[in-house]
C-alpha positions as CSV (number, residue, x, y, z in Angstrom):
1,X,-21.5,-197.6,-45.8
2,X,-21.9,-197.4,-42.1
3,X,-22.1,-193.6,-42.3
4,X,-24.5,-193.7,-45.2
5,X,-26.7,-196.4,-43.6
6,X,-26.9,-195.0,-40.1
7,X,-26.4,-191.2,-40.2
8,X,-27.6,-189.9,-43.5
9,X,-31.1,-191.2,-43.4
10,X,-31.6,-189.4,-40.1
11,X,-30.2,-186.2,-41.5
12,X,-32.5,-186.6,-44.5
13,X,-35.5,-186.6,-42.2
14,X,-34.8,-183.0,-41.4
15,X,-35.5,-182.1,-45.0
16,X,-38.2,-184.6,-45.9
17,X,-40.8,-185.9,-43.5
18,X,-41.1,-189.7,-43.5
19,X,-43.8,-191.4,-45.5
20,X,-47.0,-191.8,-43.4
21,X,-47.2,-195.5,-44.1
22,X,-43.6,-196.0,-42.8
23,X,-44.4,-194.0,-39.7
24,X,-47.4,-196.3,-39.0
25,X,-45.0,-199.2,-39.0
26,X,-42.5,-197.5,-36.7
27,X,-45.2,-196.4,-34.2
28,X,-46.5,-200.0,-34.1
29,X,-43.0,-201.2,-33.3
30,X,-42.6,-198.7,-30.4
31,X,-46.1,-199.2,-29.0
32,X,-45.8,-203.0,-29.3
33,X,-42.5,-203.1,-27.6
34,X,-43.8,-201.0,-24.7
35,X,-46.9,-203.2,-24.4
36,X,-44.8,-206.3,-24.3
37,X,-42.6,-204.8,-21.7
38,X,-45.5,-204.4,-19.3
39,X,-47.1,-207.8,-19.8
40,X,-45.6,-209.2,-16.6
41,X,-45.6,-208.0,-13.0
42,X,-41.8,-207.6,-13.3
43,X,-42.2,-205.4,-16.4
44,X,-44.8,-203.2,-14.7
45,X,-42.6,-202.9,-11.7
46,X,-39.7,-201.9,-13.9
47,X,-41.7,-199.2,-15.7
48,X,-43.1,-197.9,-12.4
49,X,-39.6,-197.9,-10.9
50,X,-38.3,-195.8,-13.9
51,X,-41.1,-193.3,-13.5
52,X,-40.3,-193.0,-9.8
53,X,-36.6,-192.7,-10.5
54,X,-37.0,-189.8,-12.9
55,X,-39.9,-188.2,-10.9
56,X,-42.3,-188.7,-13.8
57,X,-46.0,-188.6,-12.7
58,X,-47.9,-191.9,-13.0
59,X,-50.4,-190.2,-15.2
60,X,-47.8,-190.0,-17.9
61,X,-48.0,-193.8,-18.2
62,X,-51.6,-193.5,-19.3
63,X,-50.7,-191.0,-22.0
64,X,-47.7,-192.8,-23.4
65,X,-49.4,-194.9,-26.1
66,X,-51.8,-192.1,-27.2
67,X,-48.8,-189.7,-27.5
68,X,-47.0,-192.2,-29.7
69,X,-50.1,-192.5,-31.9
70,X,-50.3,-188.7,-32.1
71,X,-46.9,-188.4,-33.8
72,X,-47.2,-187.3,-37.4
73,X,-44.6,-187.0,-40.2
74,X,-44.2,-183.2,-39.7
75,X,-43.4,-183.8,-36.0
76,X,-40.7,-186.2,-37.0
77,X,-39.2,-183.8,-39.5
78,X,-39.1,-181.0,-37.0
79,X,-37.5,-183.3,-34.4
80,X,-34.9,-184.4,-36.9
81,X,-34.1,-180.8,-37.9
82,X,-33.6,-179.8,-34.3
83,X,-31.7,-182.9,-33.2
84,X,-29.5,-183.7,-36.2
85,X,-28.3,-180.2,-37.0
86,X,-24.6,-180.0,-37.0
87,X,-24.3,-183.8,-36.7
88,X,-20.8,-185.3,-37.4
89,X,-19.2,-188.6,-37.2
90,X,-15.8,-189.5,-35.7
91,X,-14.2,-192.7,-37.1
92,X,-11.1,-193.9,-35.2
93,X,-8.8,-196.4,-36.8
94,X,-6.3,-196.8,-39.6
95,X,-7.2,-194.0,-42.0
96,X,-5.0,-195.6,-44.6
97,X,-7.5,-198.5,-44.7
98,X,-10.8,-196.7,-44.9
99,X,-10.0,-193.0,-45.3
100,X,-9.9,-192.9,-49.1
101,X,-13.3,-194.6,-49.4
102,X,-14.9,-192.2,-46.9
103,X,-13.3,-189.2,-48.6
104,X,-14.5,-190.4,-52.0
105,X,-18.1,-190.6,-50.7
106,X,-18.2,-187.4,-48.6
107,X,-16.8,-184.0,-49.5
108,X,-16.2,-182.7,-46.0
109,X,-13.7,-185.1,-44.4
110,X,-10.8,-184.1,-42.1
111,X,-8.0,-186.6,-41.2
112,X,-6.4,-186.0,-37.8
113,X,-2.8,-187.2,-37.6
114,X,-1.7,-189.8,-35.1
115,X,0.3,-187.3,-33.0
116,X,-2.9,-185.5,-32.0
117,X,-4.4,-188.6,-30.4
118,X,-3.2,-190.6,-27.4
119,X,-3.2,-193.7,-29.5
120,X,0.0,-193.9,-31.6
121,X,-1.2,-196.7,-33.8
122,X,-3.7,-195.1,-36.2
123,X,-5.0,-191.9,-37.8
124,X,-8.6,-190.9,-37.4
125,X,-11.1,-189.6,-39.9
126,X,-13.7,-187.0,-38.9
127,X,-16.7,-186.7,-41.2
128,X,-18.9,-183.6,-41.0
129,X,-22.0,-183.0,-43.0
């Protein structure tokens, strides 16, 4: 369920752009969080410090919120296609406990034997798309 709930929706974005209404909600979350982070002098100082640390021009601060608002569903789809291509998950633990469930849900699963890991207590499952 962790793999299904955390990874696969991101991979699916590469094929299908998000619903515009959902994107409005996500953009509001990002812009609201940023706005709350600069409500205080400490918050502003923190943001300015990060800009200086990464040598980002102060003018970028003025463009941050408009750039968030400019994101459209197709931009998200293109980002997901470029970012999540070849994505895979490595699960480390006792493969006897969770391996069969993962293998039943996903066709491309590789189990790596204990001897190939430093840990001698468990096998690991590698899930690739």
